[in-house]
Backbone as a ProteinNet text record, in pm:
[ID]
protein_1_A
[PRIMARY]
XXXXXXXXXXXXXXXXXXXXXXXXXXXXXXXXXXXXXXXXXXXXXXXXXXXXXXXXXXXXXXXXXXXXXXXXXXXXXXXXXXXXXXXXXXXXXXXXXXXXXXXXXXXXXXXXXXXXXXXXXXXXXXXXXXXXXXXXXXXXXXXXXXXXXXXXXXXXXXXXXXXXXXXXXXXXXXXXXXXXXXXXXXXXXXXXXXXXXXXXXXXXXXXXXXXXXXXXXXXXXXXXXXXXXXXXX
[TERTIARY]
13004.2	12986.7	12925.2	12895.3	12852.4	12803.3	12689.1	12660.1	12617.7	12690	12720.3	12656.8	12578.3	12521.8	12646.1	12672.8	12767.7	12681.2	12634.3	12610.8	12651.2	12585.2	12598.2	12503.2	12515.9	12468.7	12374.3	12210.7	12134.8	12086.1	12101	11990.7	12018.2	12141.1	12142.9	12247.1	12212.7	12320.9	12372.9	12502	12566.8	12654.6	12584.3	12510.8	12680.2	12786.9	12928.8	12866	12870	12897.7	12996.4	13053.4	13216.9	13234.5	13308.9	13382.5	13538.4	13556.3	13724.5	13742.4	13856.7	13910.2	13812.4	13749.4	13701.8	13505.1	13520.5	13388.5	13323.6	13179.3	13102.5	13043.8	13077.4	13018	12890.6	12776.4	12652.2	12635.9	12603.6	12551.2	12630.7	12744.7	12773.8	12814.9	12654.6	12657.2	12715.3	12789.7	12924.7	13053.5	13126.7	13322.6	13371.2	13341.8	13441.7	13363	13267.3	13234.2	13289	13253.3	13274.3	13425.5	13515.4	13616.1	13718.6	13637.3	13696.2	13714.6	13519.6	13481.5	13607.7	13594.3	13671.8	13870.5	13899.8	14033.7	14055	13891.7	13945.9	13892.5	13848.5	13863.8	13945.3	14009	14142.9	14065.5	13951.5	13898.3	13938.5	13924.1	13942.3	13829.2	13798.9	13680.8	13662.4	13578.4	13627.9	13513.4	13408.5	13276.9	13219	13144	13071.1	12947.2	12795.5	12712.9	12590.7	12585	12518.1	12325	12194.4	12104	12004.5	12058.5	12017.3	12085.1	12075.7	12137.3	12070.1	12111.7	12067.6	12243.5	12229.1	12359.3	12360.6	12298.3	12291.3	12338	12353.2	12332.4	12494.5	12548.2	12653	12767.5	12779.2	12853.6	13004.7	12996.4	13150	13216.8	13119.5	13183.1	13367.3	13396	13495.6	13594.6	13595.9	13692.6	13728	13627.4	13680.5	13731.3	13708.5	13765.1	13952.1	13922.2	14083.5	14145.9	14078	14171.7	14172.3	14068.3	14069.2	14034.7	14149.2	14100.5	14103	14107.9	14052	13928.5	13865	13705.2	13666.1	13528.1	13493	13346.4	13251	13134.6	13035.7	12935	12811.2	12669.1	12600.4	12503.9	12417.9	12280	12233.1	12259.6	12222.7	12227.3	12278.6	12109.3	12169.9	12248.8	12325.1	12450.9	12574.2	12578.9	12675	12787	12813.5	12934.4	13019.1	12964.4	13058.9	13077.6	13002.3	12982.3	13131.2	13202.3	13290	13224.3	13078.5	12980.2	12836.2	12774.3	12626.8	12550.6	12448.9	12362.1	12203.1	12129.8	11986.6	11914.6	11760.7	11692.2	11690.7	11684.6	11691.7	11866.1	11982.8	12081.3	12095.5	12223.8	12249.2	12412.4	12466.8	12616.9	12655.9	12751.7	12829.9	12887.2	12878.8	12966.3	12989.2	13101.5	13166.6	13071.9	13073.6	13048.5	12912.1	12850.9	12679.1	12598.3	12511	12443.6	12350.5	12376.8	12256.5	12203.9	12108	11995.4	11965.6	11899.1	11895.1	11758.3	11700.1	11542.2	11537.7	11391.9	11388	11297.1	11285.4	11254.7	11240.1	11180	11158.3	11042.1	11043.7	10917.3	11030.4	11086.3	11140.4	11261.6	11341	11370.4	11330.9	11396.8	11282.5	11400.6	11490	11599.7	11661	11580	11614.1	11613.4	11735.5	11693.9	11767.4	11725.2	11773.3	11846.8	11943.1	11957.9	11961.2	11929.7	11851.6	11945.8	12072.5	12123	12112.8	12063.2	11999.5	11886.4	11889.2	11799.1	11832.1	11915.5	11938.1	11870.4	11826.1	11753.8	11828	11887.7	11964.1	11885.2	11790.4	11695.6	11681.8	11772.9	11847	11724.9	11612.6	11529.1	11382	11384.3	11272	11135.5	11254.1	11163.3	11267.3	11134.1	11237.8	11121.4	11169.8	11096.7	10977.7	10857.3	10699.7	10712.7	10768.6	10768.2	10802.9	10796.1	10872.2	10915	10968.5	11028.1	10941.1	10975.7	10894.6	10900.3	10747.7	10775.5	10787.3	10927.4	10970.5	10985.9	10965.1	10939.4	10803.8	10688.9	10541.7	10494.8	10564.2	10514.4	10462.6	10351.2	10345.6	10298.4	10259.3	10255.5	10413	10476.5	10653.9	10651.3	10626.7	10662.2	10569.1	10435.5	10412.2	10406.5	10446.2	10493.6	10608.5	10701.8	10831.2	10754.9	10653.5	10657.4	10592	10517.8	10425.6	10571	10682.3	10820	10807	10870.3	10921.5	10744.7	10664.3	10548.9	10586.7	10674.7	10688.7	10746	10889.5	11026.6	10971.9	11084.8	11042.5	11033	10918.3	10932.8	11040.5	11166.6	11288.6	11398.6	11365.3	11441.9	11451.9	11580	11626.6	11630.1	11561.7	11568	11708.5	11730.9	11870.2	11864.9	11767.4	11734	11804.4	11796.8	11907	11904.4	11753.5	11719.7	11679.8	11713.4	11669.4	11529.5	11448.7	11295.2	11172.5	11174	11122.1	11031.3	11075.3	11015.7	10916.4	10947	10868.8	10726	10764.2	10649.2	10572.8	10635.4	10505.9	10404.7	10444.4	10422.6	10274.2	10297.8	10237.6	10141.1	10175.9	10101.3	9963.4	10048.2	9898.8	9826.5	9859.7	9799.9	9707.2	9662.7	9571.1	9467.6	9326.3	9198.2	9149.3	9297.4	9294.6	9423.7	9514.6	9632.5	9643.9	9784.2	9791.9	9786.4	9744.1	9752.2	9908.6	9984	10165.1	10192.8	10186.2	10256.8	10255.5	10135.1	10175.9	10278.1	10290.8	10368.5	10554.1	10540	10660.2	10732.8	10642.8	10671.5	10692.6	10645.6	10746.6	10874.9	10861	11036.1	11089.3	11088.2	11173.9	11220.9	11122.2	11131.6	11210.7	11280.8	11369.5	11494.3	11474	11594.3	11656	11542	11602.8	11672.4	11582.9	11650.1	11796.6	11840.9	11949.3	12053.8	12012.7	12069.4	12136.6	12047.9	12038.5	11980	12020.2	11949.1	11851.8	11714.8	11645.1	11644.8	11709.1	11768.4	11851.3	11860.2	11734.9	11612.4	11493.4	11397.6	11369	11259.9	11261.9	11121.2	11148.2	10986.2	10895.7	10909.4	10755.2	10738.7	10809.3	10791.2	10708.8	10764.9	10714.6	10568	10526	10393	10290.1	10380.2	10289.9	10254.8	10369.1	10351.1	10361.4	10416.6	10416.2	10248.8	10180.1	10084.2	10139.2	10199.2	10208.6	10235.6	10264.9	10288.5	10093.2	10029.9	9907	9781.9	9860.2	9771.6	9720.1	9588.7	9524.2	9524.3	9502.2	9502.5	9626.8	9644.2	9728.1	9646	9550.9	9470.1	9475.4	9488.1	9531.2	9630.7	9780.3	9891.2	9903.2	9846.6	9862.2	9849.5	9694.5	9628.6	9709.1	9779.9	9873.1	10008.4	10093.9	10163.1	10180.8	10048.9	10007.3	10017.3	9963.2	9921.1	10038.5	10163.6	10272.9	10400.6	10337.2	10450.2	10431	10263.5	10225	10252.7	10277.7	10289.8	10390.9
5220.9	5310.9	5280.8	5331.3	5250.4	5380.3	5352.3	5402.6	5398.6	5450.6	5375.5	5477.1	5434.2	5551.3	5509.6	5649.4	5665.7	5719.2	5639.1	5691.2	5834.4	5900	6011.5	6105	6144.8	6239.2	6110.3	6118.9	6048.1	5956.3	6004.8	5948.6	5953.9	6037.8	6089.2	6026.4	6056.4	5942.3	6069.9	6019.9	6091.6	5976.9	6039.7	5955.5	5919	5861	5843.5	5787.6	5882.3	5804.3	5789.6	5653.3	5669	5633	5633.4	5602.4	5552.8	5453.4	5411.4	5421.5	5502.4	5609.1	5729.2	5745.8	5931.6	5959.8	6005	6014.6	6138.8	6167.4	6210.8	6208.3	6334.4	6324.9	6395.7	6385.3	6408.3	6472.8	6613	6652.3	6604.9	6618.6	6573.8	6696.2	6632.4	6669.1	6640	6623.8	6545.9	6465.6	6592.9	6514.2	6386.5	6342.8	6243	6116.5	6068.3	5928.7	5955.5	6067.5	6086.6	6061	6113.7	6099	6003.1	5925.2	5761.1	5685.1	5738.2	5633.4	5634.4	5751.7	5807.7	5760.3	5672.4	5693.7	5542.5	5468.7	5344.7	5300.2	5324	5337.5	5364.1	5473	5512.3	5610.9	5697.8	5741.8	5930	5954.3	6066.7	6188.9	6274.8	6349.1	6469.4	6468.6	6550.9	6592.8	6627.7	6713.3	6659.6	6812.6	6736.6	6844.3	6801.1	6830.3	6850	6955.9	7029.5	7049.9	6972.7	6981	7120.4	7182.7	7283.8	7329.1	7417.2	7461.1	7473.2	7313.5	7279	7225.1	7249.4	7251	7103.7	6997.3	6825.3	6795.8	6866.5	6831.2	6961.8	6986.3	7097.1	7123	7079.8	7098.1	7005	6905.5	6889.3	6911.4	6988.6	7050.3	7103.6	7186	7251.8	7178.9	7066.9	6929.3	6877	6857.7	6749.6	6856.2	6942	7047.1	7038	7028	7040.7	6974.9	6864	6685.6	6687.7	6726.9	6774	6902.9	6961.5	7077.5	7142.4	6997.1	7065.3	7013.8	6942.2	6931	7086.9	7055.7	7131.8	7115.2	7246	7217.4	7259.7	7219.4	7225.5	7260.8	7375.9	7355.6	7465.1	7544.9	7618	7766.7	7867.2	7949.4	8012.9	7964.9	7924.2	7851.2	7793	7729.6	7857.4	7939.5	7943.5	8026.4	8008	8063.8	7929.4	7807.1	7681.5	7658.5	7705.5	7678.2	7712.1	7650.7	7689.5	7715.5	7627	7649	7657	7739.7	7764.6	7761.6	7625.5	7587.1	7651	7646.6	7649.2	7584.4	7577.7	7455.9	7469.3	7393.7	7372.2	7367.9	7371.2	7368.4	7214.7	7190.5	7064.9	7037.3	6954.1	6912.6	6749.6	6796.4	6656.5	6598.3	6417.9	6401	6267.6	6240.5	6126.1	6082.9	6127.1	6152.9	6112	6183.9	6170.3	6288	6318.3	6448.7	6432.6	6522.3	6546.2	6671	6659.3	6787.2	6800.4	6967.9	7016.6	7027.4	6983.1	7033.3	7101.4	7205.2	7276.1	7183.4	7179.2	7102.1	7162.7	7243.3	7381.3	7339.7	7404	7375.2	7353.8	7264.8	7204.4	7343	7421.5	7519.9	7632.1	7730.9	7839.4	7769.1	7698.7	7695.8	7588.6	7459.5	7314.2	7273	7179.3	7132.2	7006.4	6921.6	6828.6	6757.8	6674.1	6617.1	6493.1	6476.7	6361	6308.2	6203.9	6159.3	6007.5	5962.3	5828.5	5809.3	5698.6	5668.7	5668.8	5733.3	5850.8	5959.5	5971.9	6107.1	6109.9	6211.3	6265.1	6368	6379.8	6469	6514.5	6478.3	6591.5	6529.1	6660.7	6591.9	6614.7	6687.7	6662.3	6577.6	6426.6	6310.9	6226.7	6135	6051.6	5923	5803.6	5689.9	5688.2	5653	5663.6	5838.5	5932.9	6033.2	6183.6	6246	6418	6519.9	6587	6661.1	6778.5	6848.7	6947.2	7071.6	7165.5	7238.6	7376.8	7412.7	7491.5	7633.9	7641.2	7762.2	7821	7749.7	7784.1	7732.7	7747.9	7748.7	7622.3	7593.8	7418.3	7444.2	7493.4	7534.3	7445.5	7488.5	7458.7	7296.9	7253.5	7154.5	7048.3	7106.5	6998.8	6970.9	7102.7	7060.4	7013.4	6995.1	6889.8	6795.1	6735.4	6612.7	6545.3	6623.2	6670.6	6572	6696.4	6627.7	6520.9	6499.4	6369.8	6240.2	6233.5	6171.5	6124	6229.5	6231.8	6166.3	6163.7	6063	5907.5	5795.7	5704.7	5585.1	5516.4	5423	5359.4	5362.7	5291.8	5370.9	5492.8	5608.6	5567.7	5552.6	5483.9	5636.4	5660.9	5764.3	5739.7	5839.6	5864.8	5989.9	5967.4	6076.4	6038.1	6202.8	6223.5	6153.4	6128.2	6055.2	5911.2	5848.7	5690	5728.6	5778.5	5800	5675	5588.8	5539.7	5420	5386.3	5335.2	5388.1	5530.5	5628.7	5675.7	5691	5702.5	5624.6	5514	5405	5391.6	5457.2	5416.9	5510.1	5616.7	5713.8	5717.8	5650	5595.1	5489.5	5386.6	5340.1	5418.8	5487.4	5568.9	5656.4	5686.9	5727.4	5642.6	5700.6	5646.6	5518.5	5579.4	5569	5499	5377.1	5393.3	5321.5	5322	5234.4	5108.3	4993.3	4812.4	4811.4	4823.7	4784.8	4864.4	4932.3	4987.5	4884.6	4805.8	4670.4	4605.2	4513.9	4444.2	4551.2	4634.2	4728.5	4736.1	4798.9	4848.6	4704.2	4544.3	4436.9	4440.6	4432	4452	4526.8	4668.4	4777.6	4759.3	4711.4	4678.6	4566.6	4457.7	4399.4	4407.2	4504.4	4568.7	4668.4	4738.6	4805.7	4771.2	4633.1	4541.7	4503.4	4493.1	4513.9	4598	4692.8	4881.5	4878.4	4801.1	4795.6	4901.5	5008.5	5087.9	5059.8	5109.7	5071.4	5164.8	5223.5	5317.4	5264.8	5307.5	5370.6	5314.4	5408.8	5371.7	5389.9	5356	5376.2	5436	5520.2	5616.7	5536.4	5432.2	5349.1	5310.8	5236.1	5214.2	5297.7	5416.4	5540.1	5547	5538.4	5581.3	5455.9	5382	5280.8	5319.6	5360.8	5357.4	5490.7	5568.2	5718.5	5794.3	5826.1	5916.6	6056.7	6105.1	6248.7	6245.2	6126.9	6104.8	6119.6	6045.9	6005.4	6122.2	6270.9	6364.7	6423.7	6408.5	6474.1	6658.4	6666.9	6838.6	6916.8	7035.4	7090.4	7077.3	7129.6	7075.2	6946.8	6893.9	6741.9	6681.5	6753	6762.3	6792.4	6928.3	7043.5	6936.8	6901.5	6814.9	6739.2	6636.5	6534.4	6584.5	6672.3	6740	6780.6	6830.2	6900.6	6782.4	6640.1	6528.3	6493.9	6457.5	6418.7	6469.4	6663.9	6725.6	6692.8	6622.8	6626.5	6514.5	6378.7	6219.3	6200.5
6502.7	6590.7	6744.5	6866	6933.8	7066.6	7149.4	7223.1	7383.6	7454.5	7571.5	7702.6	7842.1	7910.6	8020.1	8109.6	8237.8	8303.1	8443.9	8506.9	8571.5	8625.6	8662.3	8815.3	8909.6	9002.3	9084	9109.9	9106.2	9023.7	8941.2	8797.8	8676.8	8651.7	8510.8	8417.5	8295.4	8172.8	8133.2	8112.6	7994.9	7898.2	7758.7	7652.5	7574.9	7608.6	7531	7386.5	7245.2	7098.2	7075.3	7058.3	7032.5	6851	6783.8	6717.7	6679.8	6669.9	6698.3	6871.1	6846.4	7017.4	6996.9	6866.9	6921	7001.9	7043.6	7136.4	7137.6	7112.9	7111.2	7292.1	7397	7492.2	7493.7	7541.4	7548.4	7712.4	7720.3	7876.5	7989.8	7971.1	8068.3	8205.1	8292.2	8415.7	8555.2	8533.1	8632.2	8543.8	8631.7	8566.4	8592	8719.6	8771.2	8691.8	8675.7	8627.5	8504	8416.8	8234.5	8228.5	8333.9	8268.7	8349.7	8428.2	8491.2	8303.3	8313.2	8167	8021.2	7998.3	7870.7	7924.4	8057.7	8050.5	8040	8104.2	8122.7	7962.1	7918.8	7778.4	7657.1	7700.9	7585.1	7462.3	7535.6	7459.5	7441.1	7341.9	7300	7290.8	7319.9	7354.2	7168.2	7090.5	7010.2	7026	7095	7113.8	7217.3	7259.4	7385.8	7288.9	7352.2	7279.2	7390.4	7381.7	7560.4	7468.3	7557	7551.4	7598.6	7689.6	7780.4	7915.3	7927.8	8038.1	8188.7	8235.3	8375.3	8399.3	8514.1	8603.3	8594	8560.5	8566.9	8458	8363.4	8202.2	8157	8257.6	8219	8307.6	8433.2	8563.2	8544.9	8454.8	8439.5	8292.9	8224.7	8113.3	8143.9	8232.9	8258.2	8287.9	8308.5	8391.3	8211.9	8199	8108.7	7971.7	7973	7873.2	7890.8	8051	8123.9	8067	8030	8009	7857.1	7840.9	7655.6	7596.7	7628.5	7567.1	7421.8	7290.6	7156.8	7193.3	7230	7209.9	7220.3	7070	7067.7	7200.8	7204	7301.9	7186.6	7146.3	7057.9	7214.2	7144.9	7208	7184.2	7248.4	7227.4	7254.1	7191	7291.7	7442.2	7493	7685.4	7726.2	7682	7672.2	7667.7	7568.3	7516.2	7575.6	7660.5	7793.3	7798.3	7757.9	7710.4	7585.6	7476.3	7352	7283	7190.7	7056.4	6967.1	6961.5	6873.3	6931.6	6837.3	6908.6	6796.4	6834.5	6689	6730	6594.3	6662.1	6603.8	6604.1	6574.3	6418.2	6314.9	6176.8	6115.8	6236.1	6138.7	6161.5	6100.4	6088.7	6116.7	6180.7	6220	6117.5	6113.2	6057.4	6194.7	6233.3	6330.5	6228.3	6300	6278.5	6104.6	6011	5889.3	5871.1	5916	5986.3	6001.5	5932.3	5978.7	6133.3	6157.6	6278.2	6277.2	6288.2	6314	6415.7	6430.1	6564	6591	6711	6664.8	6808.5	6758.6	6895	6958.9	7081.3	7218	7333	7328.7	7450.6	7549	7617.9	7739	7834.1	7905.4	7985.1	8027.3	7945.1	7936.2	7779.3	7796.9	7693.2	7540.4	7548	7456	7432.7	7481.7	7493.8	7370.4	7327.3	7199	7203.3	7117.1	7097.6	6918.2	6936.5	6812	6752.9	6639.6	6557.5	6471.7	6512.9	6397	6350.1	6212.3	6167.7	6260.7	6313.2	6420	6532.6	6619.7	6737.5	6788.2	6862.3	6941.5	7079.8	7070.9	7208.4	7253.4	7373.2	7359.1	7485	7562.6	7749.8	7780.3	7866	7938	7912.4	7740.7	7674.6	7645.3	7647.9	7669.7	7734.8	7821.8	7952.2	7856.5	7909.7	7849.2	7958	7889.9	7928	8023.4	7962.9	8044.2	7981	8034.7	7977.4	8085	8048.1	8127.5	8225.2	8289.4	8414.9	8306.5	8303.8	8246.6	8276	8392.5	8435.6	8352.6	8235.8	8144.1	8175.3	8224.6	8199.2	8077.7	7999.1	7810.3	7779.9	7795.9	7796.3	7646	7582.8	7432.1	7323.1	7431.4	7359.3	7422.7	7496	7546.7	7460.7	7424.4	7358.7	7251.9	7159.6	7049	7000.3	7145.1	7135.5	7125.8	7181.1	7213.5	7053.6	6963.9	6853	6760	6752.8	6693	6723.6	6836.8	6824.4	6767.5	6830.3	6767.6	6639.4	6541.3	6393.6	6358.9	6455.4	6429.1	6394	6297.8	6289.8	6417.2	6414.6	6513.6	6583.8	6492.9	6495	6589.8	6582.6	6679.1	6799.9	6803.6	6959.4	7045.1	7173.7	7260.4	7356.4	7312.2	7458.6	7578.9	7634.7	7763.5	7839.9	7934.5	7989.9	8176	8171.7	8317.4	8340.8	8453.7	8434.8	8572.5	8469.6	8537.9	8441.3	8455	8359.9	8448.8	8561.1	8688.7	8682.9	8778.3	8858.7	8754.2	8642.1	8477.6	8433.9	8458.8	8429.3	8528.5	8690.2	8801	8789.8	8747.6	8756.9	8619.9	8541.9	8394.2	8494.5	8543.7	8642.8	8717.1	8783.3	8888.6	8804.8	8716.6	8613	8615.6	8581.3	8575.1	8442.3	8315.6	8215.1	8157.1	8107.8	8072	8023.7	7853.4	7813.4	7826.3	7781.4	7788.2	7819.6	7715.1	7723.3	7894.8	7928.1	8074.7	8136.6	8174.9	8317.6	8252.9	8149.5	8051.7	8095.1	8059.9	8055.6	8185.7	8316.2	8406.3	8455	8440.1	8504.7	8439.6	8301.5	8271.2	8328.6	8378.9	8381.4	8542.8	8599.6	8779.4	8760.7	8671.5	8696.8	8681.7	8558.1	8554.3	8616.5	8712.9	8776	8916	8966.1	9064.3	9008	8980.3	8896.1	8859.3	8849.4	8821	8699.5	8592.4	8444.3	8351.2	8335.2	8279.5	8164.8	8175.8	8078.6	7972.4	7967.2	7804.9	7700.6	7593.8	7515	7482.9	7482.7	7442	7307.1	7238.1	7118.1	7097.9	6982.8	6937.2	6934.9	6900.5	6891.6	6993.1	7114.6	7250.3	7295.3	7297	7399.3	7301.1	7216.8	7156.6	7205.4	7230.6	7318.6	7487.6	7565.2	7674.3	7728.1	7677.6	7740.7	7723.5	7792.7	7831.1	7741.5	7767.9	7704.1	7576.4	7520.8	7329.7	7302.7	7376.3	7364.8	7405	7438.4	7502.4	7330.9	7355.8	7234	7259.2	7306	7332.4	7451.4	7421.7	7471.1	7627.3	7650.8	7804	7826.2	7763	7798.2	7856.6	7799.3	7846.6	7945.7	7936	8057.2	8187.5	8208.9	8312.3	8342.2	8254	8334.9	8346.5	8316.1	8304.1	8463.6	8516.2	8662.2	8752.8	8675.8	8814.9	8829.7	8726.4	8709.3	8843.3	8776.3	8924.1	9049.4	9084.9	9205.2	9236.2	9190	9203.1	9279.8
[MASK]
+++++++++++++++++++++++++++++++++++++++++++++++++++++++++++++++++++++++++++++++++++++++++++++++++++++++++++++++++++++++++++++++++++++++++++++++++++++++++++++++++++++++++++++++++++++++++++++++++++++++++++++++++++++++++++++++++++++++++

C-alpha cells in the first residue's frame, strides 16, 4: 500500500491511497489532475473519501464518478449530496482490509470529519503542518477539541493534510513573541523543499507536537487568540 499526493488548484493535495491497482481518492477538489494521475498509473477508483463540504475538496467528485461510476463515495452528512454512504464520528469502515475510524474534527465546518487508519490520518482542513484550518463556523471550542483529539494520537501517525501551507504557517510561528525551538530548523528544511516544488507533507503527529503552535495552545482562549492572529497574518 502507498499514499501519494496529487497537486490540485493553487495549493491543494488530493491524496491517493493505493493497493495494487485499486485506489482510494481523498478530497478530489479538481478533476483534471486526479484523472490524469489515475490514468497514468492505470488505477481503478474503488472509493472516494470526503472530509468536509468545501468546493476545493469536492468539485472533482462528479467527473471522477463519470469515469469510475462503480466507486463509492463516503463522507459526512454535510456532503450527503455526493455520498453513497454517509458516516458519522465513531463509525468504522474497512478499506484494503484495514479498519478506518471516523473522527469528529469540526470547527472549519460544522461536520468536518477525519479518517484514521493504522498510522495514517487524512484530516482535510482540520489540521495542517504547523497550523490548522480557519474556524469558519465560529465554533472555536469544536476546533480546539479537534486539536486535542489529534494530540492524543500516536506520535508516528502520518498527517495527510489538504493544503500546502507549511512554510507560511512556520513563518507565522516565527512572528510570535515566543515560539517552539524546532520551528527555525523546520522552516529551513521546508523552504528548501518548496524551492524545488517538493511537498512538505505528510508530516507526523510527533513532528506537529514540536512545531505546531496551535497544538501547543494550553487553553481555548489561547487557541482563539492564536487563530485570530493567524487569520490576519
